C-alpha positions, 0 to 999 in steps of 0.5 A, spaced: 859 807 325 855 811 320 853 818 321 847 821 318 846 829 318 839 830 317 838 837 315 830 840 314 830 843 308 830 851 308 823 855 310 817 855 304 812 860 308 806 856 305 801 855 311 798 849 307 800 841 307 806 841 303 808 834 301 809 832 294 807 838 291 814 842 288 815 849 292 821 852 292 825 854 299 827 861 301 834 861 302 835 868 302 837 868 310 844 867 307 848 867 314 843 861 316 845 858 310 853 859 311 853 857 318 849 850 316 855 849 311 860 851 316 857 846 321 857 840 317 863 835 315 866 838 309 868 831 307 861 828 308 857 825 302 851 829 300 844 827 298 837 830 298 830 829 296 828 829 289 823 835 291 826 842 289 826 845 296 830 840 298 835 840 292 835 848 292 837 847 300 843 841 298 845 846 292 846 851 297 850 847 302 854 843 297 860 847 295 866 842 296 862 836 297 861 830 293 853 829 291 850 823 290 844 823 286 837 825 289 832 820 292 825 820 291 824 816 297 827 822 302 821 825 300 816 828 305 809 825 307 805 824 301 799 828 303 794 826 298 788 829 298 790 834 303 796 837 299 795 844 298 789 845 304 790 848 310 788 844 316 782 846 317 779 844 310 782 837 312 778 837 318 772 839 315 772 834 309 775 828 314 774 831 321 775 824 325 781 822 320 785 829 320 785 828 328 787 821 328 792 822 323 796 826 328 794 824 334 795 816 333 800 816 327 802 809 324 798 806 319 793 812 318 794 816 311 791 822 308 785 820 302 790 818 297 796 819 301 801 816 306 801 813 313 807 814 318 809 807 317 809 808 309 814 814 310 818 810 315 819 804 311 821 808 304 826 812 308 829 807 312 830 803 306 834 809 302 838 810 310 840 803 310 842 802 303 847 808 304 849 805 310 851 799 306 854 803 300 858 808 304 860 804 311 863 809 316 861 815 312 858 822 314 852 823 309 848 829 310 841 828 308 837 834 306 830 832 307 823 834 310 820 834 317 816 828 316 821 823 314 826 826 319 822 824 324 820 817 322 828 816 322 828 819 329 823 815 332 827 809 328 833 811 332 830 812 339 825 806 338 819 810 340 812 810 338 810 815 332 805 818 336 811 821 341 816 822 336 810 826 332 811 832 337 818 833 336 820 840 333 824 840 327 826 847 324 828 849 317 835 848 316 836 844 323 840 838 323 838 832 327 844 827 327 843 820 327 849 815 328 848 808 326 853 803 329 853 795 331 849 796 338 844 800 334 843 808 334 844 814 338 842 821 337 847 827 339 843 832 336 836 833 334 834 840 331 840 843 332 841 850 328 848 852 327 
């Protein structure tokens, strides 16, 4: 059984869409970072998205853990033309599309961006590779809201429209265990 501890990066305090735009994390809540570090298995492997906010968070909790190379397939949604805009701006330029993107996710993508299924597939490929390369390991994956949700939906076998409503806080842990019979999810949005 391979156990994935999916950690959402530290907060960015951005009020706009932040997908592939590279912004830093605020890791000034040292107590929260220490609790997260202590709450995760010390012998776990550690990998992160290649975006700064995920790398910084992985660095903050990585002391003593074996780091794997950053992986761009663990990135957040590419929000395309919406990246850097607030929701009202996206709604003004693409009223129907912006509603559908959140209400009926799946194949719908932001202009020049990615759909739920695009993110789910690229992230699943990386988790599958990690499972094959490190069977039975504990693996901490520091990533993003969207990539975590797509894999939670995969583990539960739920429709994206159901999964997208799940809360995933910054510095929270969602644990997915992959075993022969499928998946189980002992922790969702857990904050230490």
